[in-house]
Residue frames as qw, qx, qy, qz and C-alpha x, y, z in Angstrom:
[[0.629, -0.385, -0.452, -0.502, 5.57, 18.04, -7.81],
 [0.299, -0.412, 0.623, -0.593, 4.81, 17.76, -4.07],
 [0.272, -0.090, -0.958, -0.015, 3.96, 14.38, -2.70],
 [0.431, -0.085, 0.305, -0.845, 0.40, 14.15, -1.62],
 [0.346, 0.224, 0.892, -0.184, -2.64, 11.84, -1.03],
 [0.261, 0.003, -0.488, -0.833, -5.07, 11.60, -4.00],
 [0.720, -0.271, -0.378, -0.515, -7.55, 9.16, -2.44],
 [0.208, -0.274, 0.826, -0.445, -8.22, 7.19, 0.79],
 [0.718, -0.054, -0.505, -0.476, -10.07, 3.87, 0.87],
 [0.210, -0.241, 0.854, -0.410, -11.24, 1.29, 3.38],
 [0.697, -0.119, -0.518, -0.482, -13.54, -1.80, 3.56],
 [0.505, -0.393, 0.581, -0.503, -14.89, -3.55, 6.62],
 [0.932, 0.126, 0.269, -0.207, -15.53, -6.71, 4.54],
 [0.508, -0.264, 0.670, 0.472, -13.16, -9.02, 2.70],
 [0.600, 0.747, 0.272, -0.084, -13.25, -7.70, -0.83],
 [0.716, 0.162, 0.176, 0.656, -10.58, -7.04, -3.42],
 [0.168, 0.563, 0.106, 0.802, -11.47, -3.39, -3.95],
 [0.280, -0.464, -0.526, 0.656, -11.97, -0.78, -1.25],
 [0.123, 0.858, 0.431, 0.251, -14.48, 2.16, -1.59],
 [0.294, 0.385, -0.113, 0.867, -13.12, 5.68, -1.59],
 [0.373, -0.704, -0.544, 0.262, -13.82, 7.70, 1.51],
 [0.029, 0.951, 0.023, 0.308, -13.71, 11.37, 2.49],
 [0.111, -0.723, 0.601, -0.323, -11.18, 10.46, 5.19],
 [0.851, -0.152, -0.500, 0.052, -9.78, 7.44, 7.01],
 [0.458, -0.785, 0.338, -0.246, -8.65, 7.23, 10.64],
 [0.663, 0.323, -0.632, 0.238, -5.35, 5.42, 11.25],
 [0.728, -0.655, 0.069, -0.192, -5.02, 3.72, 14.70],
 [0.012, -0.716, 0.687, -0.123, -1.56, 3.37, 16.25],
 [0.234, -0.299, 0.921, -0.091, -0.29, -0.23, 15.95],
 [0.581, 0.285, 0.701, -0.299, -3.54, -1.40, 14.20],
 [0.283, 0.193, 0.692, 0.636, -4.15, 0.14, 10.83],
 [0.220, -0.215, -0.298, -0.904, -7.23, 1.74, 9.29],
 [0.349, 0.088, 0.610, -0.705, -10.17, 2.09, 11.59],
 [0.711, 0.327, 0.333, -0.527, -12.93, -0.28, 10.42],
 [0.555, 0.523, -0.563, -0.320, -10.84, -1.90, 7.67],
 [0.982, -0.078, -0.095, -0.141, -10.83, -5.74, 7.54],
 [0.773, 0.329, -0.342, 0.420, -7.02, -5.70, 7.51],
 [0.143, -0.740, 0.333, -0.567, -6.58, -3.76, 10.74],
 [0.904, -0.415, -0.071, -0.069, -5.01, -5.54, 13.69],
 [0.345, -0.766, 0.540, 0.058, -1.88, -6.31, 15.55],
 [0.548, -0.151, 0.798, 0.199, -1.59, -9.78, 13.92],
 [0.012, 0.093, -0.706, -0.702, -1.93, -10.68, 10.24],
 [0.550, 0.372, 0.437, -0.607, -5.41, -10.41, 8.70],
 [0.485, 0.435, -0.541, -0.533, -4.64, -11.36, 5.11],
 [0.929, -0.052, 0.083, -0.357, -6.32, -14.80, 4.63],
 [0.854, 0.346, -0.356, 0.154, -3.34, -16.62, 3.19],
 [0.228, 0.520, -0.581, 0.583, -1.06, -15.39, 5.91],
 [0.633, -0.357, 0.366, -0.582, -3.54, -16.22, 8.66],
 [0.972, 0.105, -0.130, -0.167, -3.67, -19.80, 7.20],
 [0.646, 0.413, -0.512, 0.387, 0.17, -20.00, 7.54],
 [0.466, -0.171, -0.582, 0.644, 0.51, -18.53, 11.02],
 [0.176, -0.816, -0.423, -0.352, -2.24, -16.34, 12.64],
 [0.556, -0.732, -0.156, 0.361, 0.21, -15.09, 15.29],
 [0.559, 0.225, 0.159, 0.782, 2.51, -13.25, 12.79],
 [0.056, -0.565, -0.211, 0.796, 2.74, -9.51, 13.36],
 [0.466, 0.744, 0.473, 0.077, 0.72, -7.50, 10.94],
 [0.401, -0.376, 0.258, 0.795, 3.22, -5.66, 8.79],
 [0.103, 0.280, 0.661, 0.689, 0.49, -4.93, 6.28],
 [0.008, 0.551, 0.612, -0.567, -1.70, -2.58, 8.29],
 [0.315, 0.807, 0.116, -0.487, -1.87, 0.15, 5.63],
 [0.646, 0.230, 0.545, 0.482, -1.36, -0.38, 1.88],
 [0.114, 0.779, -0.080, -0.611, -0.16, 2.66, -0.17],
 [0.664, 0.319, 0.544, 0.401, -0.10, 2.75, -3.97],
 [0.138, -0.391, 0.233, 0.880, 1.21, 5.33, -6.39],
 [0.561, 0.639, 0.338, -0.403, -1.45, 6.77, -8.71],
 [0.193, 0.653, -0.567, -0.463, 1.24, 6.99, -11.49],
 [0.298, -0.074, 0.945, 0.111, 0.81, 3.17, -11.79],
 [0.502, 0.556, 0.579, -0.320, -2.72, 3.63, -13.08],
 [0.395, 0.802, -0.205, -0.398, -1.44, 5.66, -16.06],
 [0.089, -0.481, 0.840, 0.236, 1.33, 3.13, -16.69],
 [0.369, 0.156, 0.916, -0.017, -1.09, 0.17, -16.91],
 [0.461, 0.685, 0.352, -0.441, -3.56, 2.32, -18.83],
 [0.189, 0.642, -0.546, -0.504, -1.02, 2.57, -21.68],
 [0.037, 0.122, -0.968, -0.217, -1.63, -1.21, -22.14],
 [0.446, -0.265, -0.575, -0.633, -5.42, -0.82, -22.04],
 [0.418, -0.396, -0.775, 0.261, -6.17, -1.41, -18.34],
 [0.203, -0.658, -0.072, -0.722, -8.44, 0.96, -16.44],
 [0.577, -0.315, -0.623, 0.423, -7.72, 1.21, -12.72],
 [0.194, -0.779, -0.036, -0.595, -9.01, 3.86, -10.25],
 [0.055, -0.433, 0.662, -0.609, -7.99, 4.50, -6.56],
 [0.579, -0.200, 0.589, -0.527, -8.98, 1.77, -4.17],
 [0.881, 0.238, -0.180, -0.368, -9.69, -0.77, -6.95],
 [0.678, 0.345, -0.629, 0.161, -6.51, -2.66, -6.27],
 [0.751, -0.448, -0.471, 0.114, -7.18, -2.81, -2.53],
 [0.436, 0.194, -0.334, 0.813, -5.04, 0.10, -1.37],
 [0.274, -0.726, -0.526, 0.348, -5.92, 2.27, 1.54],
 [0.081, -0.839, 0.013, 0.537, -3.94, 5.37, 0.45],
 [0.684, 0.540, 0.292, 0.392, -3.39, 6.43, -3.13],
 [0.366, -0.683, 0.096, 0.624, -0.44, 8.84, -3.62],
 [0.593, 0.753, 0.127, 0.256, 1.01, 11.12, -6.26],
 [0.159, 0.904, -0.274, 0.288, 4.49, 12.63, -6.55],
 [0.455, -0.641, 0.601, -0.142, 6.40, 10.13, -4.44],
 [0.569, 0.347, -0.734, -0.131, 8.54, 7.12, -5.50],
 [0.784, -0.431, 0.253, -0.369, 6.99, 4.67, -3.03],
 [0.987, 0.123, -0.077, 0.068, 8.82, 1.72, -4.52],
 [0.570, 0.533, -0.344, 0.523, 12.18, 3.37, -4.17],
 [0.407, -0.739, 0.275, -0.460, 11.82, 4.03, -0.41],
 [0.332, 0.247, -0.869, 0.271, 14.01, 1.98, 2.03],
 [0.608, -0.447, -0.654, 0.041, 12.55, -0.22, 4.78],
 [0.477, -0.435, -0.430, 0.631, 11.89, 1.83, 7.87],
 [0.082, 0.297, 0.188, 0.932, 11.07, 5.09, 6.07],
 [0.032, 0.528, 0.635, -0.564, 8.60, 7.23, 8.05],
 [0.045, 0.416, 0.516, 0.748, 5.81, 8.87, 6.11],
 [0.046, 0.371, 0.483, -0.792, 4.02, 11.82, 7.73],
 [0.107, -0.324, -0.657, -0.672, 0.56, 12.07, 6.26],
 [0.439, -0.687, -0.317, -0.485, -2.20, 14.26, 7.64],
 [0.457, -0.723, 0.329, -0.400, -2.03, 13.71, 11.42],
 [0.964, -0.204, 0.167, -0.019, -0.50, 10.25, 11.19],
 [0.000, 0.704, -0.696, -0.145, 2.88, 8.64, 10.90],
 [0.981, 0.140, 0.025, -0.132, 3.45, 5.38, 8.96],
 [0.320, -0.601, 0.691, 0.243, 6.54, 3.18, 8.91],
 [0.722, 0.442, -0.407, -0.342, 7.22, 1.48, 5.57],
 [0.734, -0.336, 0.577, -0.121, 7.61, -2.28, 6.09],
 [0.420, -0.153, 0.800, 0.400, 7.87, -3.65, 2.51],
 [0.267, 0.160, -0.553, -0.772, 6.46, -4.30, -0.85],
 [0.775, 0.128, 0.328, -0.525, 2.97, -5.66, -1.48],
 [0.209, -0.155, 0.912, 0.318, 3.30, -9.11, -3.00],
 [0.585, 0.226, -0.155, -0.764, 0.53, -9.11, -5.70],
 [0.439, 0.011, 0.894, -0.088, -1.55, -12.26, -6.11],
 [0.089, 0.231, 0.819, 0.518, -3.81, -13.84, -8.79],
 [0.094, 0.702, 0.618, -0.341, -6.78, -11.84, -7.45],
 [0.020, 0.576, -0.193, -0.794, -5.43, -9.00, -9.55],
 [0.062, 0.053, -0.807, -0.585, -6.20, -11.13, -12.65],
 [0.020, 0.519, 0.849, -0.093, -9.64, -11.88, -11.33],
 [0.032, 0.710, 0.222, -0.668, -10.15, -8.10, -11.22],
 [0.541, 0.737, -0.172, -0.366, -8.84, -7.62, -14.79],
 [0.947, 0.033, 0.258, 0.187, -7.39, -10.46, -16.73],
 [0.716, 0.439, -0.021, 0.542, -3.72, -9.92, -17.57],
 [0.139, -0.923, 0.095, -0.345, -3.21, -7.07, -15.04],
 [0.812, -0.530, 0.169, 0.178, -0.98, -9.24, -12.74],
 [0.778, 0.221, 0.177, 0.560, 1.70, -9.32, -15.49],
 [0.210, 0.805, 0.072, 0.550, 1.59, -5.56, -15.51],
 [0.382, -0.834, 0.195, -0.346, 2.31, -5.13, -11.77],
 [0.693, -0.496, 0.506, 0.134, 4.80, -8.01, -11.38],
 [0.761, 0.634, -0.136, 0.003, 7.55, -8.58, -13.79],
 [0.835, -0.270, 0.113, 0.465, 11.28, -9.04, -14.15],
 [0.033, 0.914, -0.221, -0.340, 14.07, -6.61, -14.77],
 [0.563, 0.678, -0.457, -0.118, 16.95, -7.04, -17.22],
 [0.016, 0.462, -0.852, 0.247, 18.85, -9.20, -14.71],
 [0.521, -0.160, -0.811, -0.211, 15.84, -11.47, -14.16],
 [0.097, -0.101, -0.698, 0.702, 14.94, -10.19, -10.74],
 [0.075, -0.672, -0.731, -0.090, 11.28, -9.96, -9.73],
 [0.006, -0.109, 0.074, -0.991, 9.93, -6.37, -9.78],
 [0.096, -0.599, -0.778, 0.160, 6.81, -5.76, -7.76],
 [0.089, 0.249, 0.144, 0.954, 4.93, -2.54, -8.62],
 [0.386, -0.581, -0.623, -0.355, 1.60, -2.94, -6.67],
 [0.331, -0.814, 0.024, -0.477, 2.53, -0.55, -3.85],
 [0.310, 0.311, -0.708, 0.554, 3.99, -0.77, -0.39],
 [0.624, -0.568, -0.531, -0.085, 2.88, -1.82, 3.02],
 [0.139, 0.478, -0.420, 0.759, 3.28, -0.06, 6.29],
 [0.453, -0.496, -0.691, 0.266, 2.34, 0.05, 10.01],
 [0.152, -0.861, -0.138, -0.466, 0.88, 2.96, 11.95],
 [0.505, 0.023, -0.489, 0.711, 3.36, 4.52, 14.40],
 [0.061, 0.258, 0.394, -0.880, 1.18, 7.50, 15.21],
 [0.214, 0.564, 0.790, 0.108, -2.54, 7.49, 14.51],
 [0.094, 0.458, 0.058, -0.882, -4.58, 10.29, 12.94],
 [0.587, 0.637, 0.432, -0.252, -6.89, 11.23, 10.18],
 [0.274, -0.233, 0.575, 0.735, -5.75, 11.19, 6.56],
 [0.484, 0.688, 0.365, -0.400, -7.63, 12.90, 3.70],
 [0.646, 0.485, 0.344, 0.479, -7.17, 13.38, -0.01],
 [0.164, 0.904, -0.007, 0.396, -4.95, 16.39, -0.58],
 [0.629, -0.751, 0.172, 0.109, -2.88, 15.83, 2.50],
 [0.338, 0.763, -0.548, 0.049, 0.86, 16.40, 1.88],
 [0.973, -0.147, -0.099, 0.150, 3.28, 13.47, 2.44],
 [0.039, -0.868, 0.485, -0.099, 6.56, 14.18, 4.23],
 [0.923, 0.145, -0.336, 0.120, 9.40, 11.53, 3.98],
 [0.351, -0.785, 0.492, -0.135, 11.81, 10.82, 6.78],
 [0.758, 0.358, -0.545, 0.007, 14.49, 8.37, 5.71],
 [0.858, -0.504, -0.008, 0.101, 15.95, 5.91, 8.27],
 [0.256, -0.793, 0.507, 0.221, 19.57, 6.04, 9.15],
 [0.684, 0.539, -0.469, -0.147, 21.95, 4.45, 6.70],
 [0.003, -0.134, 0.773, 0.620, 22.70, 1.88, 5.52],
 [0.635, 0.161, 0.108, -0.748, 19.30, 1.76, 3.93],
 [0.373, 0.033, 0.926, 0.049, 17.66, -1.64, 3.35],
 [0.299, 0.029, -0.522, -0.798, 15.72, -2.05, 0.15],
 [0.694, -0.010, 0.235, -0.680, 12.09, -3.06, 0.25],
 [0.060, 0.074, -0.987, -0.127, 11.31, -6.73, 0.25],
 [0.510, -0.347, -0.557, -0.556, 7.92, -8.42, -0.06],
 [0.172, -0.124, 0.716, -0.665, 5.85, -8.64, 3.15]]
């Protein structure tokens, strides 16, 4: 299966979910045009409270659509944009990518910065869902499944159906950490 975009979403207001769009425009060094999380410095409220001068490593949030089927097996119904992602994907192991991977999507290029660190807002959306997207492996390590974060290296328009090309960074690869 070829990696591709299944949905794009953005929201100009602080809200957990993001409405689906026909397309989104990614702005170099900023994020999604018109999205509340776009900017050079952090926009996520808890991170702004810690240090509003931090660089924004969370400009664009990508999530794999396969997660929706996985949580659906436990009775949760989730659709693209409902967990706050900007780009919903299919056919790519987002969580397995190393830090610094370049993703060519539509006219844009994103650089993967790390894992989304899911918060309690997910349980406000659907009670019990947080435990589905954050857990522990056999060794007791935390496993985060709620997508990855990225920054925009080259701006452009992204639409559902756009293919995703992966360019891995030079080795040694660094595994994704929460950002």
